[in-house]
C-alpha positions, 0 to 999 in steps of 0.5 A, a space after each residue: 165586632 162593630 163598623 165604624 164610619 171616621 171623618 175626621 182625626 180618627 181618618 189617620 190611623 196612628 190616632 186611631 191606634 193611639 186612641 184604642 190602645 192596640 196595633 190595630 191588626 184586626 182592623 180594616 180600612 177604606 176609603 167611604 162616603 156619607 150623603 145628605 151631611 156636612 162636614 165643618 171646623 169646630 170653633 178653636 180645635 184640630 178636629 171637625 164635627 158632622 151634622 145632617 143637612 137638614 140641620 146644618 142647611 142654614 149655616 149657609 147662604 146657598 143651596 149645597 150641591 151633592 157633592 157640598 152635602 156628603 162627607 168623604 172619610 173612612 169606614 173601619 170594620 173589626 172593632 170590639 166593644 172595647 175599641 168602641 167604649 174608649 172611642 166614645 169617651 175620646 169623643 167625649 158628649 160633644 158627640 153622639 154615636 149614630 148608626 148611618 148608612 156610607 158608601 165604600 170606595 174601595 177594597 178593605 185594607 189591614 191598617 198596617 198595610 197603610 203606613 206610612 199614612 198616605 192622605 192620598 191612600 184615604 183621600 182619592 186625588 180625584 174622587 168618584 163622583 157622587 152622580 156615578 153612586 149607582 156603580 158604587 158597592 151597595 151602602 153599609 150600616 156603620 157607627 158614626 159621631 154626629 155633633 150634638 153640641 151647639 152648632 154655634 160652635 161649628 164654622 160654616 167652612 168645610 174641614 179637610 183631612 189633607 189640611 190636617 195632616 199637613 198641618 196639625 196631626 204632629 199634635 196627635 202623633 208621636 212626640 208632639 202628642 205628649 202634651 195633648 189634651 183630648 187623650 188624658 181621658 181615654 188614657 185615664 179609663 185605659 189605665 184603670 183597665 176597665 173599671 170606671 170610677 166617677 170623678 171627685 
């Protein structure tokens, strides 16, 4: 089983289940923190990308403090190899899957017990200060998707999960997701039951 750190649309359990095509009963999730990365809005899209701060520093007109150069997201455990293959397809060639160390910020809970989605359960109203890191659980290794397209396609301003849930999540779940092009390829791959054929 694979652990992954999600920091964008896949923080939403319903979107994660939509991509993997199962009920998520084997998945556990908790808030988590990734240090020395920054999260940015992808231009003209609902979703973000992350970059190591060593790469994104030039996008800012000042040095970022510890909180600004960290990413709060979700640690998910229990992903199968097939789940990861579908996630790779969903993320596409804008991202590369890399191993990072993340700090869990709470206990793991079964993904089914987190519904209906509550933003406060994934993004605490009063997040633990990074200065309190020594008090956190030990970091764990997890896969995450790092932006590998040109940084010019990212906005300097941060992307916020709370705003996504309030303004754009309806396009990704339920009836509103019917025409969402971002699901097309992963649906096509799943329909082929794992038989991957090149497009003509």
